[in-house]
Every structure is written in structure tokens, then in C-alpha cells.
N, C-alpha and C positions, 0 to 999 in steps of 0.2 A: 190705881184706878179709884176715882172718887165715886161715892154713891150717887146715883142719878137723882136729880131734884124732882119735884112734883110734876112739872111739865114733861120732863124727859121720861118719867115712868108712864105717864098718860100716853105719850106718843108710842112708847114700846108696847103697852097693852093694846092700844088701838090697832097697831100694825099686826100684832099677834092674832087678835080677834078676826081681822080681815083675812089673814092667811088661813086660819083655821076654818073660817067660813068657806073659803075657796076649796079647801081639802074636803069639807063635808059635801059641798056641791058636786065634787068629782068622785064622791064615795071612796075616799082614800082612808084606809084604816090602819096604816103603818107609817110611822114618821120617816122611814127610809125611802118611801116612795115620794117622788117630787114631780107631780105632773107639770107638763109644759105650761098649762093654763095658769099655774100658780107661781111660776118661777120669779116673776117680777115682784109679787107680793112677798115671796120668801126673801129676796134680796133686801127689800125695805125692812122686813122683820129683823133680819140679821144686822142691818145697819143701825136700826133704831134701838136695839137692846144690847146690853153687855153679853158677851159670848157665853158666860156661865148661865145667864138667864135663858138664852136660846136652848141650850142643852137641857136645862131644867124643864122648860115649857114643852119641849119635844117629848121628854119622858112622861111628863104629867098628862099630856094628851093620850099617849099610848096606854098609860095606866087607866085613865078614865074610860077609854074604849073597852079595855079588858074587863074592868069592873062592871060596866053596863052589860057586856056579853054574859058575864057570870050571873048577874041578877036576872037576866031574861031567860037564858038557857039552862041555868043551874050548872052544877058540876057533879062529877062522879068521884067520890073520895077514893083515894088509893087504898087498895085492900092490902092488909098486912099479911106477909107470908109467914107461915109457921116453919120454924127450922127443925 
């Protein structure tokens, strides 16, 4: 597989952004959920980007959502148990 040129990268990123926007509009917080309203955009996203990029972008979105949640809600550190 050759590396995508500038136009191919732009097409990939644009399709990713449109797909993510649809997920946000449908309040989807997990990349395993694929609402019917976004299926066509998902197909375009997968077609426009190398498969490794699709996996990377899915993970990146999940991580960004997790990070936002931790920043808003905070977290409770794990308490160490004494043996």
C-alpha cells in the first residue's frame, strides 16, 4: 500500500469528520455503535481511508471521549490494599 497523497488524505479526513459529526449528532459515545443514520457516512469513511487509519481514528475518538469524561467528571484513584 502506498501512502495517500495530499488530496487522498484530505478526502479521508473530511469523510472522517462528517462521520464523527453524525455520531455526535446521534449522541454515540462508543465506536462499536453504528447508528443507521450514519451507515452511509461510515461506508464512505471506510472507503476513503486506509483500513489501518480507520482503526486508528476509531480508537482516537474513543480515547478523546474518555479523556473528556475524565476531565469533566474526574476520577477516583484506586485505593491500594495493605497485605
